[in-house]
KEKE-623187 format. One record per residue: x, z, y of N, C-alpha, C in turn; residue in three letters. Coordinates in steps of 0.05 Angstrom, whole numbers. Each point is the difference from the previous one (the first is absolute). Example, Ala and Ser with C-alpha at 12.3 -4.5 7.8 and 13.67 -1.06 7.14 Angstrom:
      n.X      n.Z      n.Y     ca.X     ca.Z     ca.Y      c.X      c.Z      c.Y   residuo
      264      156     -114      -18        0       24       18        0       24       ala
       -7      -14       21       16        1       24      -15       14       22       ser
# end
This chain:
      n.X      n.Z      n.Y     ca.X     ca.Z     ca.Y      c.X      c.Z      c.Y   residuo
     2269     4427     1751      -16        7       24        5      -21       22       met
       25       -8        3        7      -21       20      -13      -26       -8       val
        0       -6      -26      -13      -25      -10      -30        0        6       leu
      -13       23       -4      -29        2        6       -6       -5       29       lys
       17       13       18       -3       -4       29        3      -30        8       lys
       20      -12      -13        6      -29        5      -24      -17       -8       phe
      -11        5      -24      -23      -16      -10      -24        4       18       leu
       -4       25        9      -23        6       18        3      -15       26       leu
       25        0       11        5      -14       25       -6      -30       -3       leu
        9      -12      -22       -4      -28       -5      -30       -6       -2       val
      -15       17      -13      -28       -3       -3      -14        0       27       ser
        8       19       17      -13        2       26        6      -25       17       leu
       24       -9       -1        8      -25       14      -17      -23       -9       val
       -3       -2      -27      -16      -22      -11      -29        1        9       ala
      -11       25        0      -28        3        9       -4       -8       29       ile
       19        9       17       -1       -7       28        2      -30        4       val
       19      -12      -15        4      -29        2      -26      -15       -9       ala
      -13       10      -21      -24      -13      -10      -22        0       21       phe
       -5       24       12      -21        2       19        7      -14       26       phe
       25       -1        6        9      -16       24       -6      -29       -4       ser
        6       -9      -25       -5      -28       -6      -30       -7        2       ala
      -17       19      -11      -29       -4        2       -9       -1       28       cys
       11       18       17       -8        1       28        8      -26       14       gly
       24      -10       -5        9      -24       13      -17      -24       -8       asn
       -8        0      -26      -17      -22      -10      -26        0       14       gly
      -12       24        5      -25        1       14        3       -9       29       glu
       22        8       12        4       -8       28        4      -30        2       glu
       15      -11      -19        4      -29        0      -26      -15       -5       glu
      -16       11      -19      -26      -12       -5      -18        1       24       ser
        0       23       13      -17        3       24       10      -19       22       asn
       26       -2        2       12      -18       20       -8      -29       -5       ser
        1       -7      -26       -7      -28       -8      -29       -5        7       asp
      -18       20       -6      -28       -3        5       -6       -4       30       asn
       15       16       16       -4       -2       28        9      -27       11       glu
       23      -11      -11       10      -25       10      -18      -23       -9       ser
      -13        3      -23      -18      -21       -9      -26        0       15       ser
       -5       22       14      -26        3       14        2      -11       28       gly
       22       -9        9        2      -10       27       20      -23        1       thr
        0      -15       22       21      -21        4        0       -6       30       asp
       21      -13        9        4       -5       28      -22      -18       11       glu
       -8      -20      -15      -20      -19       10      -27       14        5       arg
       -8       17      -18      -25       15        4        2       19       24       trp
       23       13        3        4       18       24       -2      -16       26       asp
       12      -24        0        0      -17       24      -28       -9        6       glu
      -15       -8      -20      -28       -9        4      -17       23       11       ile
        3       23      -12      -15       23       10        7        7       29       gln
       26       -2        7        9        6       27      -12      -19       20       glu
        0      -26       -8      -10      -21       18      -30       -1        1       ser
      -13        9      -23      -29       -1       -2      -11      -27       -6       gly
       18      -19       -8       -9      -27       -5       15      -12      -24       glu
      -14      -16      -16       12      -15      -22        0      -29        7       ile
       23      -14       -3        3      -28        7       -1      -16      -25       val
      -18      -19       -2       -5      -15      -24        6      -30        4       val
       16      -11      -17        6      -29        1      -21      -15      -16       gly
      -11      -22       12      -20      -16      -13        1      -28       12       thr
      -12      -20      -13        4      -28        9      -21       -9       21       ser
      -25       10       -3      -21      -10       18       -9      -28       -6       gly
       10      -12      -22       -7      -28       -6      -10       -3      -29       thr
       -5       23      -13       -6       -1      -29      -29        9       -5       leu
      -19      -19        0      -27        6       -7       -2        8      -29       met
      -14       20       -9      -15       19       17       14       27        1       ala
       27       -1       -2       15       24        0        8        9       28       ala
        9      -19       16       10        6       27       -3      -25       17       ser
      -20        0       18       -5      -24       16      -14        8       26       tyr
       -2      -20       18      -14        4       26      -28      -11       -3       tyr
      -19       17        7      -28       -8       -2      -10      -10       27       asp
        4      -25        6       -7      -11       26       21      -19       10       gly
       -5      -14       21       18      -20       11       23       13       16       glu
       -7       20       15       20       13       17       14       22      -16       glu
       26       -1       -2       15       20      -15        4       25       17       glu
      -10       22      -10        3       25       14        2       22      -22       ser
       11       22        7        3       22      -19      -27        9      -11       lys
      -21       -1       17      -26        9       -8      -12      -18      -22       asp
        8      -25       -1      -11      -19      -18       15       -3      -26       gln
       23       13       -3       14        0      -25      -15       16      -21       leu
       -5      -13      -22      -16       13      -21        9      -10      -27       thr
      -16        6      -21        7       -7      -27        1       25      -18       gly
        0       -5      -25       -1       23      -19       24       18        3       tyr
       24      -11        0       24       16        3        2       14       27       asp
       -8      -14       21        0       12       27      -19       24        1       val
      -24       -3      -10      -20       21        1        7       23      -19       glu
       12       -6      -22       10       22      -18       21       17       15       val
       18      -14       14       21       15       15      -12       16       23       met
      -20      -11       13      -13       14       22      -13       26      -10       arg
      -13       -2      -24      -13       24      -11       21       20       -9       glu
       22       -9      -12       22       18       -7       10       15       24       ile
        5      -14       22       10       12       24      -20       21       11       ala
      -25       -7       -1      -21       19        9        0       25      -16       lys
        3       -2      -27        0       23      -17       26       17        3       arg
       21      -13        9       25       15        5        2        9       29       leu
      -22       -4       15        0        9       28       22      -13       16       asp
        3      -27       -4       21      -15       14      -12      -23       15       leu
       12       -8       22       -6      -26       12       13      -21      -17       asp
       -8      -25        4       12      -22      -15        4      -24       18       ile
       23      -14       -5        5      -25       14       10      -20      -21       ser
       -5      -26        6        7      -21      -19       21      -18       13       phe
       21       -6      -16       20      -19        8       -6      -26      -15       glu
       -5      -22       14       -6      -25      -14       26      -15       -6       ile
        3       -7      -25       25      -13       -9       -5      -15      -26       met
       17      -19       -6       -2      -15      -25        8       17      -23       gly
      -10       -8      -24        6       16      -24       30        0       -6       ile
       14      -21        8       29       -1       -5       15       22       15       asp
      -10        8       23       13       21       15      -11       28       -4       gly
      -22        2      -14      -14       25       -2       15       21      -16       met
       10       -7      -23       15       20      -17       26        8       13       leu
       16      -19       11       24        8       15       -7       19       24       pro
      -23       -4       12       -7       17       23       -6       28       -9       ala
      -11        3      -24       -4       27      -12       27       13       -5       val
       19      -15      -11       26       10       -6       15        9       25       lys
       -2      -16       21       16        5       24      -12       22       17       ser
      -26        7       -5      -13       21       16      -15      -11       24       gly
        0      -27        3      -15      -12       22      -30        7       -2       arg
      -10        1      -25      -28        8       -5        1       23      -20       ile
      -21       16       -1       -1       22      -19       -8       -9      -28       asp
      -20      -17       -1       -9      -10      -26      -10      -29        4       val
       -6      -14      -22      -11      -27        1      -25        0      -18       ala
      -20      -15       10      -25       -3      -15      -10      -29        4       ala
        4      -17      -20       -6      -28        3       -4      -12      -28       asn
      -17       13      -16       -5      -10      -28       27       -2      -15       asp
       18       19        4       26       -1      -13       -1       11      -28       val
       10      -15      -19       -1        9      -28       22       20       -6       glu
       -7       22      -13       20       20       -8       12       -7      -27       ala
       22      -16        1       13       -9      -25       22       20       -7       thr
        9       -2      -25       22       18      -10       25       -5       17       asp
        5      -25        6       24       -7       15       -1       12       28       lys
      -22       -2       13       -3       11       27        1       31        0       arg
      -10       12      -22        0       29       -1       28       12       -1       lys
       20      -17       -5       28        9        0       10        3       29       lys
      -14      -13       19        9        0       28      -19       14       19       glu
      -24        5      -10      -20       12       18      -17       21      -16       phe
      -11       19       15      -23       15      -11      -25      -16        4       asn
      -19        4      -18      -26      -12        3      -22       21       -3       phe
      -21       -3       15      -23       17       -4      -14       -6      -26       ser
      -20       16       -7      -18       -7      -22      -14      -26        8       ala
       -7      -16      -20      -13      -26        6      -27        4       14       pro
       -5      -17       20      -27        0       12      -15      -26       -6       tyr
       14      -18      -15      -13      -25       -8       12       -9      -26       lys
      -17      -10      -18        8      -11      -25      -10      -29       -1       tyr
       18      -18      -10       -8      -28        0       16      -15      -21       ser
        2      -26        4       16      -17      -18        5      -26       15       tyr
       16      -18      -11        7      -25       13      -17      -23      -10       ser
       -5      -19       18      -14      -24       -7       12      -23       16       thr
      -13      -23        0        9      -23       15      -22      -13       16       met
        7       -9       24      -18      -18       15       10      -28       -5       val
      -19      -17      -10        7      -27       -7      -22      -19       11       val
        5      -26       -1      -21      -19        8      -22       -2      -20       arg
      -25       -2       10      -23        1      -18        0      -24      -20       lys
        7      -23       10       -4      -24      -16       14       -1      -26       glu
       24       12       -1       16       -1      -25       17       25       -5       asp
       -7       22       14       17       25       -2       29       -6        7       asn
        5      -20       17       27       -8        8       17       -7      -25       ser
      -12       -7      -22       15       -7      -24       12       24      -14       gly
      -12       23        5       11       25      -12      -20       12      -19       ile
        7        2      -25      -18       13      -19       14       24      -14       glu
       25        4        6       15       23      -11       22        7       20       ser
       11       24       -3       23        8       17       23      -20       -2       leu
        4      -11      -24       22      -18       -4       -4      -26       16       glu
      -24       -6        7       -6      -25       16        8        4       29       asp
        9       23        8       11        4       27       27      -15        3       leu
       12       -7      -22       26      -14        1       -3      -26       15       asp
       16       -3       22       -1      -24       16      -20       -1       22       gly
      -18       20        1      -20        2       21       11       12       25       lys
      -14       -4       23        8       13       25      -19       23        5       ile
       11       24        2      -16       24        4        5       11       28       ala
      -22        5       15        3       13       26        2       30       -3       gly
       18       12       15        3       29       -2       21       11       19       gly
        2       26        1       21       14       15       26       -1      -15       gly
       22        1       14       26       -3      -13        7       21      -20       ala
       -9       25        4        9       22      -17      -23       14      -14       thr
      -24      -13       -1      -23       13      -13        3       -1      -30       thr
      -14       18      -14       -1        0      -29      -13      -26      -10       ile
      -20      -10       15      -14      -24       -9       18      -25        1       tyr
       16       -1       21       20      -22        1       20        2      -22       ser
        8       24       -7       19        4      -22      -13      -10      -27       gln
      -26        6       -3      -13       -9      -25       -1      -30       -1       ile
       -8      -13       22       -2      -29        1       27      -13       -5       ala
       20       11       13       28      -10       -4        9        3      -28       glu
       -6       23      -12        7        6      -28      -10      -22      -19       his
      -24      -10        6      -12      -21      -17        6      -28        9       phe
       19       -3       19       11      -26        7      -12      -13       25       gly
      -16       14       15      -11      -11       24       20        0       23       ala
       -3      -19       18       16        0       25      -16       15       21       glu
       13       19       14      -14       17       19        1      -12       28       ile
      -23       -4       12       -1       -7       28       -6       26       15       lys
       19        9       16       -2       26       13      -13       -3       27       thr
      -13       21        8      -13        2       26       10       26       14       tyr
       -3        0       26        6       25       15      -24       18       -3       gly
       -5       15       21      -24       18        0      -25      -16        7       asn
       -6      -20      -17      -21      -19        5      -27       11      -10       ala
      -22       -9       12      -27        8       -9       -7      -14      -26       pro
      -21       11      -14       -9      -12      -25       -6      -29        2       asn
      -12       -8       23       -8      -28        3       22      -20       -4       glu
       24        7        9       23      -18       -3        7       -5      -29       ala
        0       21      -16        5       -2      -28      -21      -16      -14       tyr
      -25        6        5      -23      -12      -14       -3      -29        8       leu
        4       -7       25       -3      -27        9       20      -18      -13       arg
       24       10       -5       21      -16      -12       -6       -7      -29       asp
      -14       18      -14       -9       -7      -28      -22      -21        2       val
      -18        3       19      -22      -19        3       10      -28        6       asp
       20       -2       18        9      -27        8       23      -11      -17       asn
        9       16      -19       20      -10      -19       29        5        7       gly
        4       13       23       28        7        7       12       19      -20       arg
      -17       18      -11        9       17      -22      -21       -3      -23       thr
        6       10      -23      -18       -2      -23      -15       26       -6       asp
       12       22        6      -10       25      -10        9       24       17       val
      -16       21        0        8       26       11       -4       20      -22       ile
       22       13       -8       -2       22      -19       -3       25       17       val
      -21       15       -5       -5       23       18      -19       20      -14       asn
       -5       21       14      -18       21       -8      -29      -10       -3       asp
      -14        8      -21      -27       -9       -5      -19        5       24       tyr
       -1       25       10      -18        7       21        6      -15       26       tyr
       26       -1        7        7      -14       24       -6      -30       -2       leu
        5      -11      -23       -5      -29       -4      -30       -6        1       ser
      -16       17      -13      -29       -3        0      -11        1       29       lys
       10       19       15       -9        3       28        8      -24       16       phe
       25       -9       -3       10      -23       15      -15      -25       -5       gly
       -4       -6      -26      -14      -25       -8      -29        0       12       val
      -13       23       -2      -28        2       11       -1       -4       30       ala
       22        6       13        1       -3       30        3      -29        9       gly
        6      -18      -18        4      -28        7      -15      -19      -19       phe
      -26        1        1      -16      -15      -19        3      -31        1       pro
       10      -10       23        4      -29        2       25      -10      -14       asp
       18       18       -8       24       -8      -14       -7       -5      -30       phe
       13      -21      -11       -5       -7      -28       18       18      -18       asp
       -5       26        0       16       18      -15      -18       21      -14       ile
       11       13      -21      -14       22      -13       20       17      -15       his
       -9       22      -10       17       16      -18        1      -13      -27       leu
       23        0      -12        2      -12      -27      -19       15      -19       his
      -17      -14      -14      -21       13      -16       10       14      -25       pro
       25       -5       -9        9       10      -26       24       18        1       asp
       15        0       22       26       14        0       -2       26       15       leu
        4       22      -15        1       27       10       24       14      -12       lys
       19        8       16       26       10      -11       12       21       19       phe
       19       14      -11       16       20       15      -17       21       15       his
      -10       20      -15      -15       22       13       18       14       20       pro
      -12        8       22       15       12       22      -12       26       10       thr
       17       15       14       -8       24       14       11       -1       28       glu
      -17        3       20        9       -1       28        1       29       11       gln
       20        5       16        4       28       10       14       -1       27       ala
        1       23       13       15        4       25       30        1       -6       val
       15      -16       15       30        0       -4       11       22       19       val
       16       18      -12       10       23       14       31        2       -4       ile
       15       10       19       29        1       -3        8       16      -25       pro
       21       -9      -13       10       14      -23        8       29        7       lys
      -10       19      -15        7       28        5      -19       14       19       gly
      -18      -14       12      -20       13       18      -22       11      -17       ala
        7       21      -15      -19       11      -20      -23       15       12       asp
        5       15       21      -22       14       13      -20      -19       13       lys
       10      -21       12      -18      -20       12      -16      -13      -23       leu
       13       -6      -22      -14      -12      -23      -22       19      -10       thr
        7       25       -2      -19       21      -10      -24        2       18       glu
        4       -1       27      -22        3       18      -18      -25        0       glu
       12      -23       -2      -16      -25       -2      -16        0      -26       ile
       12        9      -21      -14        1      -26      -24       19        1       asn
        4       23       13      -22       19        3      -24      -13       14       lys
        6      -15       22      -21      -13       14      -14      -21      -17       ala
       16      -16      -15      -11      -20      -17      -17       12      -22       leu
        9       22      -11      -16       13      -21      -27        9       10       glu
        0       11       24      -26        8       13      -18      -24        5       gly
       13      -22        8      -16      -25        5      -11      -12      -25       met
       14        3      -22      -10      -10      -26      -23       18       -9       arg
        4       26        2      -20       19      -10      -26       -1       16       glu
        1       -4       26      -25       -1       16      -12      -27        3       asp
       13      -20      -12      -12      -27        0        9      -18       23       gly
       18       10       17        8      -16       24       15      -25       -9       thr
       18        2      -19       15      -24       -9      -19      -21      -11       leu
      -19        9      -16      -20      -19      -11      -16      -14       23       thr
       -8       16       19      -16      -10       22       16      -21       16       lys
       25        6        6       17      -19       15        6      -26      -17       leu
        5        4      -25        6      -23      -17      -24      -19       -2       ala
      -24       11       -3      -24      -16       -2       -7      -13       27       glu
        8       14       22       -5      -12       26       16      -25        5       glu
       25        0       -9       18      -22        5        2      -21      -23       phe
       -5        9      -24        3      -19      -23      -26       -5      -15       tyr
      -21       14        7      -26       -2      -14        3        8      -30       asn
       21       13       -6        4       11      -27       17       26        3       glu
       -1       17      -19       15       25        2       29       -4      -10       asp
       16      -10       18       28       -6       -6       17       26       -3       ala
      -13       23        5       15       25       -3        1       10      -29       ser
      -15      -15      -17        0        7      -29       14      -22      -16       gln
       11        8      -23       13      -20      -17      -20      -20      -11       lys
        8      -26       -1      -18      -20      -12       -5        7      -30       pro
      -25       -5       -9       -6        5      -28        8      -22      -18       glu
        2      -25       11        7      -23      -17       29        1       -8       glu
        7      -15      -21       27       -2       -9       16      -20       16       glu
       23        9       10       17      -17       17       27       -5      -14       ile
        8      -25        1       25       -8      -14       25       13       13       gln
       16       14      -15       25       11        9       21      -22        0       glu
       19        2       19       22      -19        1       25       12      -12       leu
       15      -16      -15       24       10      -13       24      -17       10       glu
       23       12        0       25      -15        6        4       -4       29       gly
      -13       15       17        3       -3       29        3       28       12       ile
       22        4       15        6       26       12      -12        1       28       asp
      -22       14        3      -13        3       25        4       27       12       leu
# end
């Protein structure tokens, strides 16, 4: 009889422990869900009613000043207008901090700005340090070279020994350097400075995004430069750079982007600035790069 009572007591304890464990698991799960649904950065942005975006203001046609006099009203470009539309759909004001690409990602990390939008590629390496939105632009890399002889470049390997104009920490400079080019770095300089140097022979090549390069070359028809007719490599995805762990902010930006894709706003903006729908993946085959950690 004593043994039966003991076994019954053990069974009851086990049942209570089992249901307690289930209950704790649900509470922990709910807690996890709640924590993943918010973050301090999103709370701060909502409280202030404004999102602060880092951009260069010198990168046609992503972020640039349309006119001679620089003013906030004249800042435009695909990335700039995408961010303005995102802010509108999130019922937020927006302000832009103008800075070089070299300082943009550190500014996101430090909290000086909330996000960055400047044709920034979402690479696997960068994803370890930042959150990224869904892509709002798909592209690939190409080269600006001199028309007369393609600057002596017919393959990526021919970059060896050439002088490539570019930013110090950009993916494109890393690619050029990987293939043996010497990098001539610029500050937050306008497209004209880069392109003029290829034209006059101070540099040989600019490795850069196809759409940006196409727009830049078309803007300076007097320069003896063009896009390399044969080289298309390194497919890319551009996205909003967001602080690591700012998951609610990422979620809200993605909701806005999804709506913009569904209602055609992304296509409309891309065609306005690039004369092509850069919001869609290119249909042509693009050469992948191997052996380079980007």
